[in-house]
C-alpha positions, 0 to 999 in steps of 0.5 A: 523420538524426543532426543532425535527431534532435538538433534534434527532441529539443531541440525536444521540451523547448522552452518553446514548446508548439507547437514541443514538440508538433510535435517530439513528433509527429515522434518518434512518426512516426519510431518508427512508421515505422522502429523499428530506425532510431529506436532506433539513432538514440536510442542513437547520440545518447546515446553521442555526447559531442559532443551536448548533455546535454539531447538525450542524456538525453531520447534515453536516457529515450525509449529506456528507455520503449520497453522498459518500462511500468508497465502489465503488458500494455503491458510484455509488448508492448514486451518482445515487440517488442524480442525480435523486432528483428533481432539486428544492430540490437540489437547496435548499440544495445547497443554504443552503450549500453556505450560510453556508460558511459565518457562524461565526462557523468554524466547520460549514463552514468546513463541508459545504465546504466538502459537496459542493465539494462532490456535485461538484464531482457528478455534474460538470462532468455531466455539472450541477451546472455550476455557482458554480465556479463563485459563489465561486469566487464572495466570494473572493471579488474584487477591490470595495469589501473586504469580511469578512476573514472567508468567504474567508477562507471557500471559499478557503477551498471549492475550495481546496476540490473541486480540490480534488474531481473533475477530471481535465477534468471536468473544463474548462481552464478559470475556472482553471485559475480563481481558481488558480488566487484566490488561489495564491492571497490568498497565497500572503504575502500581505494577512494579515489573516493567516487562509485565507493564510493557506486555500489558500496554502492548496487549491493550493496543491490540485489544482496543478494537474489542473495547467499543462497549467499554468506551461507551461507558464513561466510568470504564473509558475514564479508567482506561484513558487514565491508565494509558496517560499514566503509562506515557509518563513511565520511567521505561522508554518502551512503555512510554512508546507503547502507551503513545501507540495506544493513544494513536489507535484510540484517536482513530478508533474512538475519536468521538470520545476524546473531548474530555481528555484533549487538554491532558493529551496535549500537555502529555504530547507536547512534553514528549515532543520537546523532551522525550527520546525520539521513538516516544516523540515520534508517536506523540506527533503521530497522535496529532497526525492521526487526529488530522486524518480523522478530521480531514475524512469527516470534513471531506465526507460532510463537505456539502453540509457544513452550515452552522446548525448541521450535525457534523461529528467534527470536534475541530480539535486541530483548530482549537489546538492550533496556537500551541500545536503549530509552534510545537511542530515548527520546533521539530523541523530544526531537528534534522539528521545530517544524512536524512536526504540520502536514506530513502527510509529515513524517518525522524522528528523533523520529517514527522513534524513536517508531515504533521504540519502538512496534515494540519494545513489540510485540516484547517486551511488558511488559519495555519498560514499566519502562524507559520509565516513568522517562523519562515521569515525569521529562519529563511536567511540564517547562516545555520543550514538547519534554519534555512532548511526548516523554513523551506520545509515549513513553507512547502508543508503548508501549500496544500490546504490553504486557499490559492487566494491566501497562498498565491501572493506569498509564493509570488513574493518568495519565488525568486528567493526559492529559485536562488536557494537551488544554489545553496551551499547545503545539499539538504537545503537544495533537496527541500527547496526542489521539493517545495518547488514541486509542491508549488507547481502541484497545488498553485499552477494550472489552468484553474488558477486565477492568478498564475504563479508562472508567467511568460516573463518568469518561466524561462528563468524557472526552467533554466534553474530546474534544468541546471539543478538536474545535474546536482546530487541524485537526491536533489535531481530526483526532487527536481524531476518531481518539480518538472513533472508538476510543471508539465502537468500544469499545462495539460489543458493548455490546448492541443496546438501549443503550450508554454512548454513547447519552445523548451520541449527539446531541452527538457527531454534531453536534460531528463534523458541525461539525468536518467543515464547518469552514472549515479542515476540508480541512487535516490530513485533518480532514473525512475523519477526522470523517466516518470517525468519524461512520460508526463512531459510527453503526455502533456505535449502539443502538436507543435512538438510532435516531431520531437516526440517522434524522434524519441522513438528510435532513441528509446528503442536503441536504449531498450535494445542495448539492455537486451544485448547485455551479457553475463550479468550478476544478479544485481546487474540483472535486477538493474537491467530489468528495472531499466527495461520496465522504464523504457517499455513504459516510456514507449507505451506513453509515446505510442499512446500520444502519437496514435491519438491523432491521425496526423502523427500516427505514422510516427508509430506505424513506421516503427511498429515492426521493430518495436514489436520485435523488441517487446517480444525479446523483452518477454524472454527475460521473464521478469514480472515488472518488465512483463507488465510494462511490455504487455501494456506497451503492446496493448497501446501498439495494438490500439495504434496499428488496428487490424494490422496487428494481426501479423504479430498475433501468431508469435505474440499469442504464446506470451499472451497465454503465458500472461493469462496463466500467471496466477502467482504474479496476478497483476501480470495476469490482470494486465494481460486480460486488459490487453486481450480487450485492446487486441479485440478492439483493434482486430475485431473478428480477425481475433477469431482464430485465437478466441478458443485458446483465449476463452479456454484460459479465461474460463480456467482463470475464473474457475481457479481458487489460486488466482487473486479475486481482483482479476475476475471482474476484468475477465468478465469485461473481457467476455464483453470485448470478445463478444463485441469483436466476433459478434454472433460467432460468440455463440459457442462460448455462451454455454460456458460464459453465461453460467459463469456470469450467473454464478458471480451474480448469485455470489453477489446476493450471498455477500450482501451486508459485508464489510467495506472491502467486500462492498467495493469488490462486489461493485467491481464485479457488478461492473464487470458483469454489466460490461460482459452482458453489454458486449454480448448484447451488442455482439448479437444485435441485429443478428438472427442468433439473438434468440440464443440469449432468451434462456438467460433473460430471466437471470439477467433481469433478476441481476438488474433488479438486485442491483436496483434494490441494493443499498450498498451501490 
């Protein structure tokens, strides 16, 4: 069979589609027919140095995929399947894998390392494979034995993957100590083989979560930190980068242990930022960004307790490093790349430095301003575009954190200069200037500001510059949309009747629609940004512009209809169509919500309700998840607006509602549909009754399903309350199904006590959902003769409330 498996694995990579398909089918049949033999064949292939590297790699990959999956339910099935295999079969497979670690072929070693870690992730928590760690550490040699470098490298790689797969409590402390000793020794500067040292440094990165006890010990911590710092000075760039990645991880995991090392770390990071290659320098900056994140979190958590003698666990590393750190970061801002504004995924020294400077400003507040302003003043007018862009970026970066009192005078002086820079000859400068204007409007504009940045006299000029710049290159126009977004948002509390935006409202709306439908609007997210901004402008609009918002309805409907008329689209064309439909449905949702909030403007929606509903139903036929979500949300808004009149659409809409509730795979669609059921219940009251059997059946199926993402389950419980409130005592026939579900969920909450933060958050969502269900059911049965039907459940409900009262995680 060995020869046959080799050929099948090679055929499975053939360029000939038919050969490949046939081979894949053979592999599937082999796996289904005789799983133990299949797994032994794969591991044997991987271990066999006489086989071709292509078949060995694929064998290892398939083997790994038989042990793990992204989808939790599938993963649980695979774990159960592995555990149920005969012990002798598993031992044979594990033997082959351990043997492969000494292979001269790097790809085979690396694949084997990953598979060993996957098995360890299953077995070590069950107390199985206890000899694994000892076996691996023997590969590292000892005083009397120096194993081959490639075996040490593969073993360290395995230990790294193992630490990634296994929870810290699955290993005994002596095992952790042994792993860390092997890893740190492999990192030591005395290790002459770079591949071994690199594997050790990467392994330490994954092992750090296990090292709490070792970091509590001064001697062990000093040793680990010394070795990591030494590795940042290695001649090999990959080792230096990996060592800085370790420092970044240490900065967040062991922040409170860093005091003795910060002076040395500053020197190391400063040298790397100034002189090292970009991948290393980026990690050196990331270290300081990580320290900022830690200190921001600590200072926010203890915000009310910052008296001089309070025990706040903040060491103010950033404040202490400020005089040297800020100049270092400002220098990076001058290292831009020519095309960084065109590349959405761009990340370079300049961007990392600006991001870190922004975090520094949030950490230390006003203290950063006098250190940055001289750099801005020196560079803002220089002929070199890099200097102008860097100065603008520096200014934009420090606008969040310092107090408005500190920043407002500076912005008032600079605002005209910044607006003029929107006509700069360089696109990078305009891009960053528009971004900076957005930051000014986000943090220093709004009803809470004592000294307004935007006044009656400068507002027309600001707006004309922004609207003119919407015609600029897509990357600049996209940033201008962001500035307009925050400009509008700053007026959301201006009052219901009128706002400074009102006289310019029509021009803003037209300019945004023009930007959204430019030929190049798909570049730099411009179309999305334009519609998001239009939505915010509509949301913040006032009564005196309601007529213009009403005129928008047929305009957006026409554009949505045009997308539905598009014929014979390519796959890229279909994607663009789907994106545009989602944006247009989202826009209609905001308009519906705005106009239906007041009786005086609601007619603007009601007159178009039939046409809109028809469009939304046609959109559903496109079957794209994103469009489905946006159209569903728009229908929820329309149901609220039309109230009981929505019943005329239910017959046709119901099948799409049911499809949404059945959509387990795209669970966000399912969650949104559950929310829309609530909207419909509130709109129709007991007119929803004819559809309740189908809705309740589907909701109960959703709750019972292991396939549906758990985040959808709390809203389903809330939905029970909405239905009960709508149909009142007629909810009686669903009580025998709904109440046990609520009880089971409440019991699950008791069992999950003491869980991690993520589980605590989910538990609280579940509690809210259950409380909303009970609340709706009580109100639905209130003042009816059927209220006594709830009596059998009273004990459980009271116990649930008692548990909430007693729970310290609430």
